[in-house]
C-alpha positions in Angstrom: -73.8 -42.6 12.4 -74.7 -39.0 13.1 -71.2 -37.8 12.3 -71.2 -39.5 8.9 -74.5 -37.9 8.1 -73.3 -34.4 9.2 -70.1 -34.8 7.1 -72.1 -35.8 4.0 -74.4 -32.8 4.5 -71.4 -30.4 4.8 -69.8 -31.9 1.7 -73.0 -31.5 -0.2 -73.3 -27.9 0.9 -69.7 -27.2 -0.1 -70.3 -28.7 -3.5 -73.2 -26.2 -4.0 -71.0 -23.1 -3.4 -70.1 -20.8 -6.2 -66.5 -19.6 -6.6 -66.9 -16.4 -4.5 -68.7 -18.3 -1.7 -65.9 -20.9 -1.7 -63.3 -18.2 -1.4 -65.1 -16.7 1.6 -65.3 -20.1 3.3 -61.6 -20.7 2.6 -60.6 -17.3 3.9 -62.6 -17.9 7.1 -61.0 -21.3 7.7 -57.5 -19.9 7.1 -58.2 -17.0 9.6 -59.5 -19.5 12.1 -56.5 -21.8 11.8 -54.1 -18.9 12.1 -55.4 -17.7 15.4 -52.9 -17.1 18.2 -52.5 -20.3 20.2 -52.4 -18.3 23.4 -55.8 -16.8 22.6 -57.2 -20.3 22.0 -55.8 -21.5 25.3 -57.2 -18.5 27.1 -60.6 -19.2 25.6 -60.4 -22.8 26.8 -59.3 -21.7 30.3 -62.1 -19.2 30.5 -64.7 -21.7 29.4 -63.5 -24.2 32.0 -63.5 -21.5 34.7 -67.0 -20.5 33.8 -68.2 -24.1 34.0 -66.6 -24.5 37.4 -68.2 -21.3 38.7 -71.6 -22.4 37.4 -71.2 -25.8 39.2 -70.2 -24.0 42.5 -73.2 -21.7 42.3 -75.5 -24.6 41.6 -74.1 -26.6 44.5 -74.4 -23.5 46.8 -78.0 -23.0 45.8 -78.8 -26.7 46.5 -77.1 -26.5 49.9 -78.9 -23.3 50.8 -82.3 -24.7 49.8 -81.7 -27.7 52.1 -80.6 -25.8 55.1 
């Protein structure tokens, strides 16, 4: 249900844009969609690596606090 509400809010907001604002949003979306796929994969890889590092550090702290 939350997604439907968010979608309707986005659509309402887009309907309220004037021509210049709509052009800016469209240009942003186009630039986002035209990003280098290698760059996007790198960002995903980096995010996953950072998550794993955080988990390892958290586990290390837990183990050290017990011992």
